[in-house]
ROFIPA-446245 format. One record per residue (C-alpha): residue in one letter; chain; x, y, z. Coordinates in steps of 0.05 Angstrom, whole numbers. Last residue first. Example, Ala and Ser with C-alpha at 12.3 -4.5 7.8 and 13.67 -1.06 7.14 Angstrom:
<sites>
   type   mol       px       py       pz
      S     A      273      -21      143
      A     A      246      -90      156
</sites>
This chain:
<sites>
   type   mol       px       py       pz
      X     A     1129      940     2251
      X     A     1067      972     2267
      X     A     1053      939     2332
      X     A     1122      962     2355
      X     A     1108     1032     2341
      X     A     1042     1029     2378
      X     A     1072      997     2435
      X     A     1125     1052     2436
      X     A     1077     1103     2431
      X     A     1039     1076     2489
      X     A     1100     1069     2531
      X     A     1116     1142     2522
      X     A     1164     1168     2469
      X     A     1226     1202     2505
      X     A     1221     1280     2490
      X     A     1265     1306     2436
      X     A     1327     1341     2455
      X     A     1324     1420     2455
      X     A     1358     1458     2394
      X     A     1422     1484     2409
      X     A     1420     1557     2390
      X     A     1486     1579     2432
      X     A     1479     1653     2445
      X     A     1527     1696     2473
      X     A     1512     1718     2544
      X     A     1451     1736     2576
      X     A     1374     1744     2575
      X     A     1318     1793     2553
      X     A     1253     1810     2586
      X     A     1184     1778     2606
      X     A     1121     1814     2597
      X     A     1071     1830     2654
      X     A     1113     1887     2687
      X     A     1115     1895     2756
      X     A     1093     1965     2773
      X     A     1137     2022     2746
      X     A     1152     2076     2793
      X     A     1128     2143     2771
      X     A     1149     2178     2706
      X     A     1209     2186     2653
      X     A     1197     2135     2595
      X     A     1200     2058     2591
      X     A     1140     2059     2546
      X     A     1086     2017     2564
      X     A     1073     1940     2550
      X     A     1145     1927     2549
      X     A     1170     1894     2481
      X     A     1219     1842     2482
      X     A     1283     1829     2440
      X     A     1319     1756     2457
      X     A     1383     1722     2442
      X     A     1376     1651     2463
      X     A     1432     1613     2503
      X     A     1422     1537     2508
      X     A     1452     1501     2558
      X     A     1427     1434     2558
      X     A     1349     1424     2566
      X     A     1340     1384     2642
      X     A     1345     1443     2661
      X     A     1320     1515     2649
      X     A     1331     1548     2587
      X     A     1379     1606     2582
      X     A     1362     1677     2565
      X     A     1382     1737     2526
      X     A     1393     1816     2520
      X     A     1348     1866     2491
      X     A     1298     1912     2521
      X     A     1242     1953     2483
      X     A     1202     2004     2510
      X     A     1243     2062     2486
      X     A     1311     2039     2486
      X     A     1341     1991     2536
      X     A     1405     1950     2526
      X     A     1440     1889     2562
      X     A     1387     1852     2604
      X     A     1401     1782     2626
      X     A     1363     1722     2645
      X     A     1385     1654     2671
      X     A     1352     1587     2685
      X     A     1286     1609     2649
      X     A     1214     1587     2671
      X     A     1193     1654     2667
      X     A     1240     1711     2636
      X     A     1269     1749     2694
      X     A     1252     1823     2705
      X     A     1256     1834     2776
      X     A     1235     1904     2794
      X     A     1280     1951     2832
      X     A     1263     2016     2868
      X     A     1299     2085     2872
      X     A     1235     2118     2864
      X     A     1259     2170     2813
      X     A     1309     2121     2782
      X     A     1267     2065     2770
      X     A     1315     2001     2762
      X     A     1294     1944     2715
      X     A     1327     1882     2734
      X     A     1353     1815     2702
      X     A     1380     1753     2735
      X     A     1435     1719     2719
      X     A     1453     1644     2745
      X     A     1517     1613     2730
      X     A     1558     1659     2775
      X     A     1510     1647     2830
      X     A     1460     1703     2856
      X     A     1480     1750     2806
      X     A     1449     1817     2792
      X     A     1436     1842     2722
      X     A     1418     1903     2679
      X     A     1367     1955     2662
      X     A     1360     2027     2685
      X     A     1297     2071     2674
      X     A     1284     2142     2679
      X     A     1291     2155     2604
      X     A     1337     2106     2574
      X     A     1394     2065     2614
      X     A     1440     2011     2598
      X     A     1484     1955     2633
      X     A     1474     1955     2708
      X     A     1520     1905     2740
      X     A     1501     1881     2807
      X     A     1544     1823     2834
      X     A     1544     1769     2894
      X     A     1470     1763     2913
      X     A     1451     1704     2963
      X     A     1505     1729     3015
      X     A     1554     1684     3039
      X     A     1616     1722     3017
      X     A     1584     1783     3054
      X     A     1597     1839     3012
      X     A     1525     1848     3015
      X     A     1467     1846     2960
      X     A     1399     1831     2988
      X     A     1360     1885     2948
      X     A     1403     1901     2884
      X     A     1459     1953     2892
      X     A     1463     2008     2852
      X     A     1500     2067     2879
      X     A     1483     2138     2858
      X     A     1534     2182     2836
      X     A     1525     2257     2812
      X     A     1515     2285     2887
      X     A     1590     2309     2892
      X     A     1580     2368     2841
      X     A     1505     2389     2838
      X     A     1457     2345     2801
      X     A     1457     2346     2723
      X     A     1508     2300     2701
      X     A     1473     2236     2732
      X     A     1522     2175     2740
      X     A     1491     2111     2763
      X     A     1530     2057     2796
      X     A     1532     1984     2804
      X     A     1572     1942     2852
      X     A     1616     1885     2823
      X     A     1650     1824     2869
      X     A     1718     1809     2867
      X     A     1737     1847     2905
      X     A     1677     1882     2948
      X     A     1723     1898     3005
      X     A     1783     1932     2964
      X     A     1729     1960     2922
      X     A     1699     1937     2856
      X     A     1660     1983     2796
      X     A     1604     1979     2755
      X     A     1569     2028     2704
      X     A     1510     2070     2683
      X     A     1519     2140     2648
      X     A     1471     2197     2648
      X     A     1488     2260     2610
      X     A     1443     2323     2626
      X     A     1496     2372     2633
      X     A     1571     2374     2640
      X     A     1586     2303     2619
      X     A     1545     2318     2561
      X     A     1476     2294     2539
      X     A     1442     2233     2515
      X     A     1444     2166     2549
      X     A     1507     2129     2562
      X     A     1502     2053     2561
      X     A     1566     2028     2606
      X     A     1623     2050     2654
      X     A     1679     2005     2677
      X     A     1711     2009     2746
      X     A     1771     1979     2781
      X     A     1804     1993     2852
      X     A     1753     2041     2878
      X     A     1744     2091     2930
      X     A     1721     2145     2882
      X     A     1716     2122     2809
      X     A     1771     2135     2756
      X     A     1803     2069     2771
      X     A     1871     2107     2754
      X     A     1903     2094     2829
      X     A     1905     2169     2839
      X     A     1829     2181     2820
      X     A     1798     2220     2759
      X     A     1723     2222     2758
      X     A     1667     2190     2724
      X     A     1703     2180     2679
      X     A     1772     2197     2663
      X     A     1777     2237     2594
      X     A     1782     2224     2523
      X     A     1788     2274     2469
      X     A     1769     2267     2393
      X     A     1732     2332     2392
      X     A     1664     2308     2366
      X     A     1670     2235     2387
      X     A     1681     2259     2463
      X     A     1703     2190     2496
      X     A     1688     2178     2569
      X     A     1739     2130     2606
      X     A     1732     2086     2663
      X     A     1796     2051     2693
      X     A     1811     1973     2693
      X     A     1841     1923     2745
      X     A     1872     1858     2716
      X     A     1925     1845     2761
      X     A     1942     1917     2776
      X     A     2009     1919     2742
      X     A     1985     1966     2687
      X     A     1915     1992     2692
      X     A     1874     1969     2635
      X     A     1829     2016     2597
      X     A     1752     2028     2600
      X     A     1697     2053     2556
      X     A     1642     2101     2545
      X     A     1626     2137     2483
      X     A     1590     2201     2476
      X     A     1578     2239     2415
      X     A     1507     2219     2402
      X     A     1498     2151     2446
      X     A     1555     2100     2448
      X     A     1574     2046     2495
      X     A     1630     1995     2520
      X     A     1695     2017     2487
      X     A     1760     1977     2513
      X     A     1827     1997     2510
      X     A     1879     1945     2527
      X     A     1954     1947     2540
      X     A     1951     2015     2561
      X     A     2002     2065     2531
      X     A     1959     2125     2528
      X     A     1892     2105     2518
      X     A     1880     2078     2447
      X     A     1820     2090     2402
      X     A     1822     2067     2330
      X     A     1775     2093     2278
      X     A     1741     2052     2227
      X     A     1702     2083     2165
      X     A     1652     2039     2128
      X     A     1641     2058     2052
      X     A     1571     2070     2032
      X     A     1560     2044     1960
      X     A     1562     2105     1909
      X     A     1497     2142     1896
      X     A     1460     2120     1833
      X     A     1465     2168     1776
      X     A     1398     2182     1744
      X     A     1384     2165     1670
      X     A     1429     2106     1654
      X     A     1412     2072     1722
      X     A     1344     2082     1702
      X     A     1350     2030     1650
      X     A     1333     2060     1580
      X     A     1261     2033     1563
      X     A     1234     2104     1569
      X     A     1284     2131     1516
      X     A     1271     2065     1472
      X     A     1197     2080     1474
      X     A     1204     2154     1458
      X     A     1247     2141     1404
      X     A     1203     2092     1377
      X     A     1146     2141     1385
      X     A     1188     2190     1348
      X     A     1202     2143     1292
      X     A     1130     2126     1289
      X     A     1112     2194     1275
      X     A     1163     2205     1225
      X     A     1137     2147     1189
      X     A     1068     2167     1189
      X     A     1090     2238     1168
      X     A     1132     2212     1108
      X     A     1071     2161     1090
      X     A     1024     2227     1088
      X     A     1078     2261     1050
      X     A     1080     2205      998
      X     A     1005     2201      992
      X     A     1000     2276      985
      X     A     1049     2276      931
      X     A     1013     2212      895
      X     A      949     2252      896
      X     A      975     2314      866
      X     A     1013     2273      812
      X     A      942     2243      796
      X     A      912     2309      795
      X     A      965     2334      746
      X     A      956     2283      701
      X     A      999     2216      694
</sites>
């Protein structure tokens, strides 16, 4: 083999080595890119739920009813009271709890009441702009509930507004027997008033004007409004007779945001409902005589 043949062979070998090296590098790159991303980027550990227990002194029952930011409302059972409760406000940043809206000698924590429960707090603090709704019972109103709105902004002694749906009275024969606000957002409060125990009616209360708007879903036997945020209200509704009792959870959207402003006009959209859902299908309608005739003719 001559010098030129040897030179040519060396070049060919070098070329093959370079080609092999490039293929190997490419193969290594492909293998690296093909590695599952979990091997390259550590995925965060699955979030773990943390549970915290709340207990008021030695009460048999302590209940929490609403939360917003570091404010959480609730109540506790008053010993030897026959089922009465006292309102509480929990501060989640400090872990402290306090009577709400104000301490009373009988433990109900509402002036002149024998029982009270706060619901749905809005943003703020008890010493600032905090708003909370709730209900209470007095010796005169018992067993009927009267609603209230607590607003931390006004001067001391002016923070509480009684919420009593028009037509309500402590008279046992009155058409409205309970007014129970459940939640508030902006300048609106949502809740229920009852004309009978089995018939709930939803309402929107406009804080600046002090006016109420009925918020029942059309053609329903009962409607409840539980929560409000922005222009949405959550709750449930019951179908009207003769359909069997069918509670349906609902979420409705108001045509305009429920924000601070003038009194609302009657909304065009229906709102949510009441109680635990029982999604039972409605029974099929009985066939008409014409349908029965056709069915018989087919057979």
